[in-house]
PDB file of N, CA, C and O in Angstrom:
ATOM      1  N   MET A   1      15.362   9.081  -3.783  1.00  0.00           N
ATOM      2  CA  MET A   1      14.513   8.945  -2.614  1.00  0.00           C
ATOM      3  C   MET A   1      15.105   7.877  -1.703  1.00  0.00           C
ATOM      4  O   MET A   1      15.753   6.937  -2.162  1.00  0.00           O
ATOM      5  N   ILE A   2      14.875   8.036  -0.433  1.00  0.00           N
ATOM      6  CA  ILE A   2      15.328   7.066   0.564  1.00  0.00           C
ATOM      7  C   ILE A   2      14.126   6.218   0.992  1.00  0.00           C
ATOM      8  O   ILE A   2      13.038   6.737   1.241  1.00  0.00           O
ATOM      9  N   PHE A   3      14.348   4.910   1.071  1.00  0.00           N
ATOM     10  CA  PHE A   3      13.304   3.981   1.487  1.00  0.00           C
ATOM     11  C   PHE A   3      13.788   3.173   2.683  1.00  0.00           C
ATOM     12  O   PHE A   3      14.970   2.846   2.792  1.00  0.00           O
ATOM     13  N   LYS A   4      12.865   2.861   3.570  1.00  0.00           N
ATOM     14  CA  LYS A   4      13.153   1.990   4.704  1.00  0.00           C
ATOM     15  C   LYS A   4      12.517   0.645   4.403  1.00  0.00           C
ATOM     16  O   LYS A   4      11.326   0.561   4.100  1.00  0.00           O
ATOM     17  N   VAL A   5      13.319  -0.402   4.488  1.00  0.00           N
ATOM     18  CA  VAL A   5      12.876  -1.753   4.174  1.00  0.00           C
ATOM     19  C   VAL A   5      12.818  -2.559   5.466  1.00  0.00           C
ATOM     20  O   VAL A   5      13.813  -2.678   6.181  1.00  0.00           O
ATOM     21  N   TYR A   6      11.657  -3.106   5.753  1.00  0.00           N
ATOM     22  CA  TYR A   6      11.478  -4.000   6.899  1.00  0.00           C
ATOM     23  C   TYR A   6      11.538  -5.426   6.364  1.00  0.00           C
ATOM     24  O   TYR A   6      10.843  -5.763   5.405  1.00  0.00           O
ATOM     25  N   PHE A   7      12.370  -6.265   6.984  1.00  0.00           N
ATOM     26  CA  PHE A   7      12.568  -7.608   6.441  1.00  0.00           C
ATOM     27  C   PHE A   7      12.929  -8.619   7.522  1.00  0.00           C
ATOM     28  O   PHE A   7      13.308  -8.265   8.639  1.00  0.00           O
ATOM     29  N   GLN A   8      12.800  -9.878   7.155  1.00  0.00           N
ATOM     30  CA  GLN A   8      13.283 -11.000   7.950  1.00  0.00           C
ATOM     31  C   GLN A   8      14.507 -11.541   7.217  1.00  0.00           C
ATOM     32  O   GLN A   8      14.527 -11.560   5.987  1.00  0.00           O
ATOM     33  N   LYS A   9      15.510 -11.974   7.943  1.00  0.00           N
ATOM     34  CA  LYS A   9      16.744 -12.439   7.302  1.00  0.00           C
ATOM     35  C   LYS A   9      16.579 -13.751   6.556  1.00  0.00           C
ATOM     36  O   LYS A   9      17.282 -13.988   5.574  1.00  0.00           O
ATOM     37  N   ASN A  10      15.663 -14.611   6.998  1.00  0.00           N
ATOM     38  CA  ASN A  10      15.502 -15.920   6.368  1.00  0.00           C
ATOM     39  C   ASN A  10      14.165 -15.996   5.642  1.00  0.00           C
ATOM     40  O   ASN A  10      13.106 -15.917   6.264  1.00  0.00           O
ATOM     41  N   ILE A  11      14.220 -16.148   4.347  1.00  0.00           N
ATOM     42  CA  ILE A  11      13.005 -16.179   3.533  1.00  0.00           C
ATOM     43  C   ILE A  11      12.185 -17.451   3.762  1.00  0.00           C
ATOM     44  O   ILE A  11      11.002 -17.493   3.426  1.00  0.00           O
ATOM     45  N   LYS A  12      12.809 -18.489   4.334  1.00  0.00           N
ATOM     46  CA  LYS A  12      12.126 -19.768   4.514  1.00  0.00           C
ATOM     47  C   LYS A  12      11.356 -19.863   5.824  1.00  0.00           C
ATOM     48  O   LYS A  12      10.631 -20.835   6.034  1.00  0.00           O
ATOM     49  N   GLU A  13      11.492 -18.877   6.710  1.00  0.00           N
ATOM     50  CA  GLU A  13      10.803 -18.901   7.993  1.00  0.00           C
ATOM     51  C   GLU A  13       9.593 -17.972   7.986  1.00  0.00           C
ATOM     52  O   GLU A  13       9.543 -16.996   7.238  1.00  0.00           O
ATOM     53  N   VAL A  14       8.641 -18.290   8.818  1.00  0.00           N
ATOM     54  CA  VAL A  14       7.460 -17.446   8.983  1.00  0.00           C
ATOM     55  C   VAL A  14       7.887 -16.155   9.671  1.00  0.00           C
ATOM     56  O   VAL A  14       8.623 -16.203  10.656  1.00  0.00           O
ATOM     57  N   PRO A  15       7.441 -14.997   9.172  1.00  0.00           N
ATOM     58  CA  PRO A  15       7.828 -13.726   9.801  1.00  0.00           C
ATOM     59  C   PRO A  15       7.357 -13.623  11.255  1.00  0.00           C
ATOM     60  O   PRO A  15       6.203 -13.909  11.572  1.00  0.00           O
ATOM     61  N   VAL A  16       8.265 -13.214  12.115  1.00  0.00           N
ATOM     62  CA  VAL A  16       7.986 -12.972  13.522  1.00  0.00           C
ATOM     63  C   VAL A  16       8.386 -11.531  13.798  1.00  0.00           C
ATOM     64  O   VAL A  16       9.525 -11.145  13.537  1.00  0.00           O
ATOM     65  N   ARG A  17       7.475 -10.741  14.317  1.00  0.00           N
ATOM     66  CA  ARG A  17       7.689  -9.314  14.493  1.00  0.00           C
ATOM     67  C   ARG A  17       8.965  -9.007  15.277  1.00  0.00           C
ATOM     68  O   ARG A  17       9.656  -8.035  14.970  1.00  0.00           O
ATOM     69  N   GLU A  18       9.279  -9.806  16.265  1.00  0.00           N
ATOM     70  CA  GLU A  18      10.471  -9.569  17.092  1.00  0.00           C
ATOM     71  C   GLU A  18      11.769  -9.760  16.307  1.00  0.00           C
ATOM     72  O   GLU A  18      12.817  -9.262  16.719  1.00  0.00           O
ATOM     73  N   ASN A  19      11.715 -10.464  15.198  1.00  0.00           N
ATOM     74  CA  ASN A  19      12.911 -10.711  14.392  1.00  0.00           C
ATOM     75  C   ASN A  19      13.025  -9.769  13.197  1.00  0.00           C
ATOM     76  O   ASN A  19      13.934  -9.917  12.380  1.00  0.00           O
ATOM     77  N   THR A  20      12.131  -8.822  13.087  1.00  0.00           N
ATOM     78  CA  THR A  20      12.150  -7.899  11.959  1.00  0.00           C
ATOM     79  C   THR A  20      13.337  -6.952  12.049  1.00  0.00           C
ATOM     80  O   THR A  20      13.578  -6.337  13.088  1.00  0.00           O
ATOM     81  N   LYS A  21      14.065  -6.844  10.965  1.00  0.00           N
ATOM     82  CA  LYS A  21      15.196  -5.934  10.833  1.00  0.00           C
ATOM     83  C   LYS A  21      14.801  -4.838   9.849  1.00  0.00           C
ATOM     84  O   LYS A  21      13.783  -4.950   9.166  1.00  0.00           O
ATOM     85  N   SER A  22      15.600  -3.790   9.778  1.00  0.00           N
ATOM     86  CA  SER A  22      15.327  -2.745   8.798  1.00  0.00           C
ATOM     87  C   SER A  22      16.632  -2.219   8.234  1.00  0.00           C
ATOM     88  O   SER A  22      17.684  -2.291   8.869  1.00  0.00           O
ATOM     89  N   LEU A  23      16.538  -1.690   7.032  1.00  0.00           N
ATOM     90  CA  LEU A  23      17.679  -1.048   6.398  1.00  0.00           C
ATOM     91  C   LEU A  23      17.170   0.094   5.535  1.00  0.00           C
ATOM     92  O   LEU A  23      15.994   0.146   5.178  1.00  0.00           O
ATOM     93  N   PHE A  24      18.064   0.995   5.209  1.00  0.00           N
ATOM     94  CA  PHE A  24      17.729   2.140   4.369  1.00  0.00           C
ATOM     95  C   PHE A  24      18.446   1.975   3.039  1.00  0.00           C
ATOM     96  O   PHE A  24      19.609   1.576   2.993  1.00  0.00           O
ATOM     97  N   ILE A  25      17.744   2.284   1.966  1.00  0.00           N
ATOM     98  CA  ILE A  25      18.323   2.150   0.639  1.00  0.00           C
ATOM     99  C   ILE A  25      17.788   3.268  -0.246  1.00  0.00           C
ATOM    100  O   ILE A  25      16.638   3.687  -0.118  1.00  0.00           O
ATOM    101  N   GLU A  26      18.636   3.736  -1.137  1.00  0.00           N
ATOM    102  CA  GLU A  26      18.228   4.784  -2.062  1.00  0.00           C
ATOM    103  C   GLU A  26      17.731   4.134  -3.345  1.00  0.00           C
ATOM    104  O   GLU A  26      18.336   3.191  -3.855  1.00  0.00           O
ATOM    105  N   GLY A  27      16.620   4.653  -3.856  1.00  0.00           N
ATOM    106  CA  GLY A  27      16.060   4.123  -5.088  1.00  0.00           C
ATOM    107  C   GLY A  27      15.053   5.068  -5.700  1.00  0.00           C
ATOM    108  O   GLY A  27      14.677   6.074  -5.099  1.00  0.00           O
ATOM    109  N   GLU A  28      14.621   4.734  -6.901  1.00  0.00           N
ATOM    110  CA  GLU A  28      13.651   5.545  -7.633  1.00  0.00           C
ATOM    111  C   GLU A  28      12.212   5.234  -7.234  1.00  0.00           C
ATOM    112  O   GLU A  28      11.349   6.112  -7.259  1.00  0.00           O
ATOM    113  N   SER A  29      11.957   3.971  -6.865  1.00  0.00           N
ATOM    114  CA  SER A  29      10.611   3.526  -6.531  1.00  0.00           C
ATOM    115  C   SER A  29      10.700   2.288  -5.658  1.00  0.00           C
ATOM    116  O   SER A  29      11.783   1.745  -5.438  1.00  0.00           O
ATOM    117  N   VAL A  30       9.547   1.845  -5.160  1.00  0.00           N
ATOM    118  CA  VAL A  30       9.501   0.618  -4.359  1.00  0.00           C
ATOM    119  C   VAL A  30       9.979  -0.558  -5.202  1.00  0.00           C
ATOM    120  O   VAL A  30      10.726  -1.407  -4.715  1.00  0.00           O
ATOM    121  N   ARG A  31       9.561  -0.614  -6.439  1.00  0.00           N
ATOM    122  CA  ARG A  31       9.972  -1.696  -7.336  1.00  0.00           C
ATOM    123  C   ARG A  31      11.494  -1.699  -7.528  1.00  0.00           C
ATOM    124  O   ARG A  31      12.119  -2.760  -7.516  1.00  0.00           O
ATOM    125  N   ASP A  32      12.079  -0.532  -7.702  1.00  0.00           N
ATOM    126  CA  ASP A  32      13.527  -0.406  -7.854  1.00  0.00           C
ATOM    127  C   ASP A  32      14.248  -0.913  -6.611  1.00  0.00           C
ATOM    128  O   ASP A  32      15.238  -1.637  -6.718  1.00  0.00           O
ATOM    129  N   VAL A  33      13.764  -0.541  -5.447  1.00  0.00           N
ATOM    130  CA  VAL A  33      14.371  -0.979  -4.185  1.00  0.00           C
ATOM    131  C   VAL A  33      14.269  -2.494  -4.049  1.00  0.00           C
ATOM    132  O   VAL A  33      15.243  -3.155  -3.691  1.00  0.00           O
ATOM    133  N   ARG A  34      13.097  -3.041  -4.332  1.00  0.00           N
ATOM    134  CA  ARG A  34      12.930  -4.502  -4.239  1.00  0.00           C
ATOM    135  C   ARG A  34      13.872  -5.230  -5.194  1.00  0.00           C
ATOM    136  O   ARG A  34      14.406  -6.282  -4.843  1.00  0.00           O
ATOM    137  N   SER A  35      14.084  -4.694  -6.386  1.00  0.00           N
ATOM    138  CA  SER A  35      14.986  -5.345  -7.335  1.00  0.00           C
ATOM    139  C   SER A  35      16.437  -5.261  -6.863  1.00  0.00           C
ATOM    140  O   SER A  35      17.221  -6.175  -7.119  1.00  0.00           O
ATOM    141  N   LYS A  36      16.802  -4.183  -6.180  1.00  0.00           N
ATOM    142  CA  LYS A  36      18.172  -4.028  -5.677  1.00  0.00           C
ATOM    143  C   LYS A  36      18.512  -5.022  -4.577  1.00  0.00           C
ATOM    144  O   LYS A  36      19.670  -5.414  -4.437  1.00  0.00           O
ATOM    145  N   ILE A  37      17.522  -5.435  -3.796  1.00  0.00           N
ATOM    146  CA  ILE A  37      17.803  -6.355  -2.680  1.00  0.00           C
ATOM    147  C   ILE A  37      17.305  -7.776  -2.954  1.00  0.00           C
ATOM    148  O   ILE A  37      17.355  -8.626  -2.066  1.00  0.00           O
ATOM    149  N   ALA A  38      16.833  -8.037  -4.150  1.00  0.00           N
ATOM    150  CA  ALA A  38      16.265  -9.354  -4.482  1.00  0.00           C
ATOM    151  C   ALA A  38      17.272 -10.487  -4.316  1.00  0.00           C
ATOM    152  O   ALA A  38      16.883 -11.596  -3.948  1.00  0.00           O
ATOM    153  N   ASP A  39      18.541 -10.242  -4.575  1.00  0.00           N
ATOM    154  CA  ASP A  39      19.554 -11.294  -4.509  1.00  0.00           C
ATOM    155  C   ASP A  39      20.039 -11.595  -3.093  1.00  0.00           C
ATOM    156  O   ASP A  39      20.867 -12.487  -2.911  1.00  0.00           O
ATOM    157  N   ARG A  40      19.558 -10.890  -2.109  1.00  0.00           N
ATOM    158  CA  ARG A  40      20.022 -11.063  -0.726  1.00  0.00           C
ATOM    159  C   ARG A  40      19.267 -12.140   0.050  1.00  0.00           C
ATOM    160  O   ARG A  40      19.694 -12.506   1.145  1.00  0.00           O
ATOM    161  N   GLY A  41      18.179 -12.651  -0.471  1.00  0.00           N
ATOM    162  CA  GLY A  41      17.434 -13.714   0.203  1.00  0.00           C
ATOM    163  C   GLY A  41      16.631 -13.251   1.400  1.00  0.00           C
ATOM    164  O   GLY A  41      16.349 -14.044   2.298  1.00  0.00           O
ATOM    165  N   PHE A  42      16.255 -11.974   1.429  1.00  0.00           N
ATOM    166  CA  PHE A  42      15.446 -11.449   2.520  1.00  0.00           C
ATOM    167  C   PHE A  42      13.974 -11.733   2.270  1.00  0.00           C
ATOM    168  O   PHE A  42      13.529 -11.800   1.124  1.00  0.00           O
ATOM    169  N   ASN A  43      13.230 -11.896   3.344  1.00  0.00           N
ATOM    170  CA  ASN A  43      11.775 -11.965   3.282  1.00  0.00           C
ATOM    171  C   ASN A  43      11.281 -10.545   3.567  1.00  0.00           C
ATOM    172  O   ASN A  43      11.128 -10.162   4.727  1.00  0.00           O
ATOM    173  N   VAL A  44      11.034  -9.771   2.522  1.00  0.00           N
ATOM    174  CA  VAL A  44      10.675  -8.358   2.663  1.00  0.00           C
ATOM    175  C   VAL A  44       9.222  -8.246   3.117  1.00  0.00           C
ATOM    176  O   VAL A  44       8.316  -8.765   2.466  1.00  0.00           O
ATOM    177  N   GLU A  45       9.012  -7.564   4.239  1.00  0.00           N
ATOM    178  CA  GLU A  45       7.674  -7.355   4.771  1.00  0.00           C
ATOM    179  C   GLU A  45       7.044  -6.083   4.213  1.00  0.00           C
ATOM    180  O   GLU A  45       5.871  -6.071   3.842  1.00  0.00           O
ATOM    181  N   PHE A  46       7.848  -4.997   4.157  1.00  0.00           N
ATOM    182  CA  PHE A  46       7.280  -3.707   3.801  1.00  0.00           C
ATOM    183  C   PHE A  46       8.394  -2.771   3.343  1.00  0.00           C
ATOM    184  O   PHE A  46       9.494  -2.788   3.895  1.00  0.00           O
ATOM    185  N   VAL A  47       8.104  -1.960   2.336  1.00  0.00           N
ATOM    186  CA  VAL A  47       9.034  -0.941   1.863  1.00  0.00           C
ATOM    187  C   VAL A  47       8.307   0.392   1.961  1.00  0.00           C
ATOM    188  O   VAL A  47       7.206   0.551   1.434  1.00  0.00           O
ATOM    189  N   GLN A  48       8.935   1.352   2.642  1.00  0.00           N
ATOM    190  CA  GLN A  48       8.286   2.637   2.912  1.00  0.00           C
ATOM    191  C   GLN A  48       9.218   3.784   2.538  1.00  0.00           C
ATOM    192  O   GLN A  48      10.390   3.784   2.917  1.00  0.00           O
ATOM    193  N   GLU A  49       8.701   4.760   1.797  1.00  0.00           N
ATOM    194  CA  GLU A  49       9.488   5.948   1.494  1.00  0.00           C
ATOM    195  C   GLU A  49       9.639   6.773   2.765  1.00  0.00           C
ATOM    196  O   GLU A  49       8.683   6.947   3.520  1.00  0.00           O
ATOM    197  N   VAL A  50      10.851   7.280   2.994  1.00  0.00           N
ATOM    198  CA  VAL A  50      11.142   8.078   4.178  1.00  0.00           C
ATOM    199  C   VAL A  50      11.516   9.476   3.702  1.00  0.00           C
ATOM    200  O   VAL A  50      12.446   9.644   2.913  1.00  0.00           O
ATOM    201  N   LYS A  51      10.777  10.490   4.195  1.00  0.00           N
ATOM    202  CA  LYS A  51      11.066  11.865   3.804  1.00  0.00           C
ATOM    203  C   LYS A  51      10.618  12.822   4.891  1.00  0.00           C
ATOM    204  O   LYS A  51       9.908  12.441   5.822  1.00  0.00           O
ATOM    205  N   GLY A  52      11.038  14.061   4.760  1.00  0.00           N
ATOM    206  CA  GLY A  52      10.613  15.110   5.683  1.00  0.00           C
ATOM    207  C   GLY A  52      11.090  14.893   7.105  1.00  0.00           C
ATOM    208  O   GLY A  52      12.234  14.504   7.341  1.00  0.00           O
ATOM    209  N   ALA A  53      10.197  15.151   8.050  1.00  0.00           N
ATOM    210  CA  ALA A  53      10.530  15.044   9.473  1.00  0.00           C
ATOM    211  C   ALA A  53      10.890  13.615   9.866  1.00  0.00           C
ATOM    212  O   ALA A  53      11.733  13.400  10.738  1.00  0.00           O
ATOM    213  N   TYR A  54      10.250  12.636   9.223  1.00  0.00           N
ATOM    214  CA  TYR A  54      10.545  11.238   9.528  1.00  0.00           C
ATOM    215  C   TYR A  54      11.985  10.903   9.144  1.00  0.00           C
ATOM    216  O   TYR A  54      12.673  10.205   9.889  1.00  0.00           O
ATOM    217  N   LEU A  55      12.447  11.392   7.993  1.00  0.00           N
ATOM    218  CA  LEU A  55      13.828  11.163   7.571  1.00  0.00           C
ATOM    219  C   LEU A  55      14.801  11.843   8.532  1.00  0.00           C
ATOM    220  O   LEU A  55      15.820  11.257   8.897  1.00  0.00           O
ATOM    221  N   GLU A  56      14.501  13.055   8.938  1.00  0.00           N
ATOM    222  CA  GLU A  56      15.369  13.761   9.888  1.00  0.00           C
ATOM    223  C   GLU A  56      15.456  13.008  11.215  1.00  0.00           C
ATOM    224  O   GLU A  56      16.525  12.932  11.820  1.00  0.00           O
ATOM    225  N   TYR A  57      14.344  12.461  11.660  1.00  0.00           N
ATOM    226  CA  TYR A  57      14.330  11.667  12.886  1.00  0.00           C
ATOM    227  C   TYR A  57      15.206  10.428  12.737  1.00  0.00           C
ATOM    228  O   TYR A  57      16.000  10.117  13.625  1.00  0.00           O
ATOM    229  N   GLU A  58      15.066   9.720  11.618  1.00  0.00           N
ATOM    230  CA  GLU A  58      15.852   8.503  11.397  1.00  0.00           C
ATOM    231  C   GLU A  58      17.341   8.812  11.309  1.00  0.00           C
ATOM    232  O   GLU A  58      18.157   8.005  11.753  1.00  0.00           O
ATOM    233  N   LYS A  59      17.712   9.948  10.751  1.00  0.00           N
ATOM    234  CA  LYS A  59      19.121  10.318  10.625  1.00  0.00           C
ATOM    235  C   LYS A  59      19.782  10.512  11.983  1.00  0.00           C
ATOM    236  O   LYS A  59      21.003  10.402  12.089  1.00  0.00           O
ATOM    237  N   GLN A  60      19.008  10.795  13.016  1.00  0.00           N
ATOM    238  CA  GLN A  60      19.553  10.980  14.367  1.00  0.00           C
ATOM    239  C   GLN A  60      19.940   9.655  15.014  1.00  0.00           C
ATOM    240  O   GLN A  60      20.704   9.638  15.979  1.00  0.00           O
ATOM    241  N   ASN A  61      19.424   8.556  14.499  1.00  0.00           N
ATOM    242  CA  ASN A  61      19.709   7.235  15.033  1.00  0.00           C
ATOM    243  C   ASN A  61      21.146   6.844  14.676  1.00  0.00           C
ATOM    244  O   ASN A  61      21.588   7.047  13.545  1.00  0.00           O
ATOM    245  N   ALA A  62      21.856   6.294  15.630  1.00  0.00           N
ATOM    246  CA  ALA A  62      23.254   5.888  15.401  1.00  0.00           C
ATOM    247  C   ALA A  62      23.360   4.796  14.348  1.00  0.00           C
ATOM    248  O   ALA A  62      24.402   4.669  13.704  1.00  0.00           O
ATOM    249  N   ASP A  63      22.308   4.003  14.155  1.00  0.00           N
ATOM    250  CA  ASP A  63      22.333   2.902  13.188  1.00  0.00           C
ATOM    251  C   ASP A  63      21.932   3.327  11.782  1.00  0.00           C
ATOM    252  O   ASP A  63      21.889   2.492  10.878  1.00  0.00           O
ATOM    253  N   TYR A  64      21.636   4.611  11.579  1.00  0.00           N
ATOM    254  CA  TYR A  64      21.216   5.088  10.264  1.00  0.00           C
ATOM    255  C   TYR A  64      22.378   5.013   9.283  1.00  0.00           C
ATOM    256  O   TYR A  64      23.417   5.641   9.483  1.00  0.00           O
ATOM    257  N   LYS A  65      22.188   4.241   8.228  1.00  0.00           N
ATOM    258  CA  LYS A  65      23.172   4.117   7.181  1.00  0.00           C
ATOM    259  C   LYS A  65      22.436   3.722   5.917  1.00  0.00           C
ATOM    260  O   LYS A  65      21.663   2.764   5.922  1.00  0.00           O
ATOM    261  N   VAL A  66      22.667   4.447   4.836  1.00  0.00           N
ATOM    262  CA  VAL A  66      22.009   4.147   3.570  1.00  0.00           C
ATOM    263  C   VAL A  66      22.841   3.103   2.841  1.00  0.00           C
ATOM    264  O   VAL A  66      24.037   3.293   2.618  1.00  0.00           O
ATOM    265  N   LEU A  67      22.201   2.000   2.471  1.00  0.00           N
ATOM    266  CA  LEU A  67      22.847   0.903   1.774  1.00  0.00           C
ATOM    267  C   LEU A  67      23.234   1.343   0.368  1.00  0.00           C
ATOM    268  O   LEU A  67      22.421   1.916  -0.357  1.00  0.00           O
ATOM    269  N   GLU A  68      24.459   1.077  -0.007  1.00  0.00           N
ATOM    270  CA  GLU A  68      24.946   1.389  -1.354  1.00  0.00           C
ATOM    271  C   GLU A  68      24.892   0.127  -2.192  1.00  0.00           C
ATOM    272  O   GLU A  68      25.335  -0.935  -1.754  1.00  0.00           O
ATOM    273  N   ASN A  69      24.356   0.237  -3.382  1.00  0.00           N
ATOM    274  CA  ASN A  69      24.320  -0.912  -4.313  1.00  0.00           C
ATOM    275  C   ASN A  69      25.202  -0.661  -5.473  1.00  0.00           C
ATOM    276  O   ASN A  69      25.307  -1.505  -6.363  1.00  0.00           O
TER     277      ASN A  69
END
């Protein structure tokens, strides 16, 4: 499954919506995805499964790239 992760780059700062970044990662579950990125020091706001029409829409974006672990 593909998941979209919304995060802040610095875990020590208060989340500000304008600074939110996102990435795509393949995993079995939300817990699996969180464990894969735990060592990166991100302040994870939300992890969302992406499928169906939403996934097709995201694939059209030039920045779409699935993170390999």
